[in-house]
C-alpha positions in Angstrom: 16.5 -10.7 -7.0 13.0 -12.1 -7.6 11.2 -10.4 -4.6 9.9 -7.3 -6.3 7.8 -9.3 -8.7 7.0 -12.0 -6.2 5.3 -9.6 -3.8 2.8 -8.8 -6.6 2.0 -12.4 -7.4 -0.8 -12.9 -4.8 -2.7 -9.9 -6.2 -2.0 -10.7 -9.8 -3.0 -14.3 -9.2 -6.4 -13.3 -7.8 -7.0 -10.8 -10.6 -6.1 -13.3 -13.3 -7.9 -16.3 -11.9 -10.6 -16.6 -14.6 -7.8 -16.8 -17.2 -8.2 -16.6 -20.9 -11.3 -18.2 -22.5 -10.4 -21.7 -23.6 -7.4 -21.9 -25.9 -4.6 -22.0 -23.2 -6.1 -25.1 -21.6 -5.3 -27.3 -24.6 -1.6 -27.8 -23.8 -2.4 -29.1 -20.3 -4.8 -31.7 -21.8 -2.8 -32.7 -24.8 0.0 -35.3 -24.7 -0.1 -35.8 -20.9 2.0 -38.9 -21.1 4.6 -37.1 -23.1 4.7 -34.3 -20.6 5.0 -36.5 -17.5 7.8 -38.4 -19.3 9.7 -35.2 -19.5 9.9 -33.2 -16.2 11.3 -30.1 -17.8 8.4 -30.0 -20.3 5.9 -30.5 -17.5 7.4 -27.8 -15.4 7.3 -25.4 -18.4 3.7 -26.2 -19.1 2.7 -25.9 -15.4 4.5 -22.6 -15.1 2.8 -21.3 -18.2 -0.6 -22.2 -16.9 0.0 -20.8 -13.4 1.3 -17.5 -15.0 -2.0 -17.3 -16.9 -3.9 -17.7 -13.6 -5.0 -21.3 -14.4 -3.7 -22.6 -11.0 -5.7 -25.8 -10.8 -4.6 -26.9 -14.2 -1.0 -26.1 -13.5 -1.0 -27.9 -10.2 -2.8 -30.9 -11.8 0.1 -31.3 -14.2 2.5 -31.3 -11.3 0.3 -33.9 -9.6 0.6 -36.1 -12.6 4.4 -35.8 -12.5 4.4 -36.5 -8.8 2.3 -39.7 -9.3 4.9 -40.9 -11.8 7.9 -40.0 -9.8 7.5 -38.4 -6.3 11.2 -37.7 -6.1 11.5 -35.7 -9.2 14.1 -33.0 -8.6 12.6 -29.5 -8.2 9.1 -30.8 -7.8 8.6 -29.3 -4.3 9.9 -26.0 -5.6 7.4 -25.9 -8.4 4.5 -26.8 -6.1 5.7 -24.1 -3.7 5.8 -21.4 -6.4 2.4 -22.5 -7.8 0.7 -22.4 -4.5 2.3 -19.1 -3.6 1.0 -17.5 -6.8 -2.4 -19.0 -6.0 -2.2 -17.2 -2.6 -2.4 -20.5 -0.8 0.5 -19.6 1.5 0.1 -22.5 4.0 0.4 -25.1 1.2 3.2 -23.1 -0.4 5.2 -23.1 2.9 4.9 -26.8 3.3 6.4 -27.5 -0.1 9.1 -24.8 0.2 10.2 -26.2 3.5 10.8 -29.5 1.8 12.6 -27.8 -1.1 15.0 -26.1 1.3 15.7 -29.3 3.1 16.8 -30.7 -0.3 18.7 -27.5 -1.4 19.4 -25.0 1.4 21.1 -22.7 -1.1 17.8 -22.1 -3.2 17.5 -18.3 -2.8 14.1 -18.0 -4.5 12.6 -20.7 -2.2 14.1 -18.9 0.8 12.4 -15.6 -0.3 9.1 -17.3 -1.0 9.1 -19.2 2.2 9.7 -16.0 4.2 6.9 -14.3 2.3 4.6 -17.2 2.7 5.1 -17.1 6.5 4.5 -13.3 6.4 1.3 -13.6 4.4 0.2 -16.4 6.7 0.5 -14.2 9.8 3.7 -15.8 11.1 6.2 -13.0 11.3 8.5 -14.8 13.8 9.1 -17.6 11.3 9.4 -15.1 8.4 12.1 -12.9 10.1 15.2 -15.3 9.9 14.5 -16.1 6.3 14.0 -12.5 5.3 17.1 -11.5 7.3 19.0 -14.1 5.2 17.6 -12.6 2.0 18.8 -9.1 3.1 22.3 -10.4 3.9 22.5 -11.7 0.3 21.2 -8.5 -1.3 21.8 -5.7 1.2 21.4 -2.8 -1.1 19.2 -4.1 -4.0 16.3 -5.8 -2.2 14.0 -3.0 -1.2 10.9 -5.2 -0.9 12.7 -7.6 1.5 13.6 -4.7 3.8 10.0 -3.5 3.8 8.5 -6.9 4.6 11.2 -7.5 7.2 10.5 -4.2 8.8 6.7 -4.9 9.0 7.4 -8.3 10.6 9.6 -6.6 13.2 6.7 -4.1 13.9 4.3 -7.0 14.3 6.7 -8.6 16.8 7.0 -5.2 18.7 10.7 -5.0 17.8 10.6 -1.4 16.8 14.3 -0.7 16.8 15.0 -3.5 14.4 12.1 -2.3 12.2 13.7 1.1 12.1 17.0 -0.4 11.0 15.2 -2.4 8.3 13.5 0.7 6.9 16.8 2.6 7.1 18.4 -0.1 4.9 15.4 0.2 2.6 16.0 3.9 2.1 19.8 3.9 2.3 20.1 6.1 5.4 22.0 5.5 8.7 19.9 3.5 11.2 20.3 6.0 14.0 19.6 9.1 11.8 16.6 11.4 12.0 15.3 10.2 8.6 15.4 6.6 9.8 13.2 7.5 12.8 10.8 9.4 10.5 10.6 6.6 8.0 9.9 4.2 10.9 7.2 6.5 12.2 5.4 6.5 8.9 5.4 2.7 8.7 4.3 2.4 12.3 1.3 4.8 11.7 0.4 2.8 8.6 0.3 -0.3 10.8 -1.8 1.6 13.4 0.9 1.7 16.1 0.1 5.4 16.7 1.8 6.1 20.1 5.1 4.5 18.9 4.8 6.4 15.6 4.4 9.7 17.6 7.4 8.9 19.8 9.6 8.1 16.8 8.6 11.3 15.0 9.5 13.3 18.0 12.8 11.5 18.2 13.5 12.4 14.6 12.9 16.1 15.4 15.0 15.9 18.5 17.9 14.6 16.4 17.3 17.1 13.6 14.9 20.0 14.4 15.0 21.1 10.7 14.2 17.7 9.2 11.7 18.3 6.3 8.2 16.9 6.8 8.7 15.7 10.4 6.4 18.4 11.8 4.1 17.8 8.9 3.9 14.1 9.8 3.0 15.0 13.4 0.5 17.5 12.2 -1.2 14.7 10.1 -1.1 12.4 13.1 -2.7 14.9 15.4 -5.3 15.9 12.8 -6.2 12.2 12.5 -6.5 11.9 16.2 -8.6 15.2 16.4 -5.9 16.8 18.5 -6.5 20.0 16.6 -4.5 22.6 18.6 -1.4 20.4 18.5 -2.0 19.7 14.8 -2.2 23.4 14.0 1.0 24.0 15.9 2.9 21.3 14.0 1.8 22.5 10.6 2.8 26.0 11.4 6.2 24.9 12.4 6.5 23.0 9.1 5.7 26.1 7.2 8.5 28.0 9.0 10.9 25.3 7.7 9.3 25.1 4.2 6.9 28.0 3.3 6.5 26.6 -0.2 5.0 23.2 0.7 1.5 23.3 -0.7 0.2 20.2 1.2 1.0 21.8 4.5 -1.2 24.8 3.7 -4.0 22.4 2.7 -3.7 20.3 5.9 -3.5 23.4 8.1 -6.6 24.7 6.4 -8.3 21.4 7.1 -7.4 21.8 10.8 -8.9 25.3 10.9 -12.2 24.0 9.4 -12.4 21.6 12.3 -12.7 24.7 14.6 -14.8 26.6 12.1 -12.1 29.3 11.3 -13.4 29.7 7.7 -11.5 32.9 6.8 -8.2 31.4 7.9 -8.9 28.2 6.1 -9.8 30.1 2.9 -6.6 32.1 3.0 -4.5 29.0 3.4 -6.3 27.1 0.7 -5.7 29.9 -1.8 -2.0 29.6 -1.0 -2.1 25.9 -1.5 -3.8 26.1 -4.8 -1.5 28.9 -6.1 1.5 26.6 -5.3 -0.1 23.4 -6.8 -3.2 23.6 -8.9 -3.1 19.9 -9.8 -4.5 18.5 -6.5 -8.2 18.1 -6.1 -8.3 18.1 -2.3 -7.8 21.8 -1.8 -10.6 22.6 -4.3 -13.0 20.2 -2.5 -12.2 21.8 0.9 -12.5 25.3 -0.6 -16.0 24.3 -1.7 -16.9 23.3 1.8 -15.4 26.6 3.2 -17.3 28.7 0.7 -20.5 26.9 1.5 -20.1 27.5 5.2 -19.3 31.2 4.6 -22.6 31.6 2.8 -21.2 31.8 -0.7 -22.9 28.8 -2.5 -22.4 30.3 -6.0 -18.7 30.3 -5.6 -18.8 26.9 -3.9 -20.6 25.5 -7.0 -17.9 26.9 -9.3 -15.1 25.5 -7.2 -16.7 22.1 -6.7 -17.4 21.7 -10.5 -13.7 22.4 -11.1 -12.8 19.7 -8.5 -15.1 17.3 -10.3 -13.2 17.8 -13.5 -10.2 16.6 -11.7 -11.8 13.7 -9.8 -15.3 12.9 -11.2 -16.1 10.1 -8.8 -15.4 11.7 -5.5 -18.6 11.3 -3.5 -17.6 14.1 -1.0 -17.5 16.6 -3.9 -20.9 15.5 -5.2 -22.3 15.7 -1.7 -21.0 19.2 -1.2 -22.2 20.2 -4.6 -25.7 18.9 -3.7 -25.7 21.0 -0.5 -24.6 24.0 -2.4 -27.4 23.6 -4.9 -29.8 23.2 -2.0 -28.6 26.5 -0.6 -29.3 28.1 -3.9 -32.8 26.7 -4.0 -32.1 24.4 -7.0 -33.9 21.3 -5.6 -33.7 19.0 -8.5 -29.9 19.5 -9.1 -29.4 19.1 -5.3 -31.3 15.9 -5.3 -29.4 14.5 -8.3 -26.0 15.3 -6.8 -26.9 13.9 -3.3 -28.3 10.7 -4.9 -25.1 10.3 -6.9 -23.0 11.0 -3.9 -24.8 8.2 -2.0 -24.3 5.7 -4.9 -20.6 6.5 -5.1 -20.1 6.2 -1.4 -21.7 2.8 -1.4 -19.4 1.6 -4.1 -16.3 2.9 -2.3 
């Protein structure tokens, strides 16, 4: 119910921490006695301050209310929410635990406590709470399924992770797509051997599953297992000969073994299918440079820069192309800019 927005709060809280200039602080400083005499008004003021990123001011208001009446109903909940948005997950967990002792049916507190444990690196404590959330909203709470799946991965419970991701995407837990979804999440969490195993399991269940061979090709390319990568991309093209990214990735694999003509041919096909992606143009520039065609490389790389002006790899290749053409100043400018952009990134 609330989880989709709540997952963003830590990031939003950090980004908004400076807050607006000065005007929003006035309500927290004005009529403090009136606010603390009215818990609902205090909660509303505190929530407004926290939502604007003024965490210390909002929590200070709650402290004033706590000093007046430590047993104010809902106080632990408000503290928990405020600290969660402030990305102080340990403090948030302490207050949310107390809130659930007072009101075990508080669904938002349950979600936030599970997330607080997750962000605090305590997946074992997060799991039962997030399982409860999923039981309440089995089809609607996509974010809860994702976080629960990641917790299971961290606990090495891969089959339960697969089931969580299957629920997230609305597929059967023992289906080929469920194994492929789990493989992608496992790779993202750097569980490479298990990811490979699950992708192979997906293909064993359904040999024609779209993008399963493509995933293995990406994995092998990342691991510099080039012959295996090429084989997987080729198998993907048999299943889907109109998938532009497969031509691009297969071309990338061929550049690793310096098969420049094969790479160029595949990149042309990728670009004809999808001219909106900058990656194939950048790689084409590299291929043309290595084939001794710096003029064509410059034209291609300039086009790539129109699509992605701050890509340091493009500027570096353009500098190398200018150097091959004997244009020393332009080469120096591009290589310098490439270094600056790389440092920033």
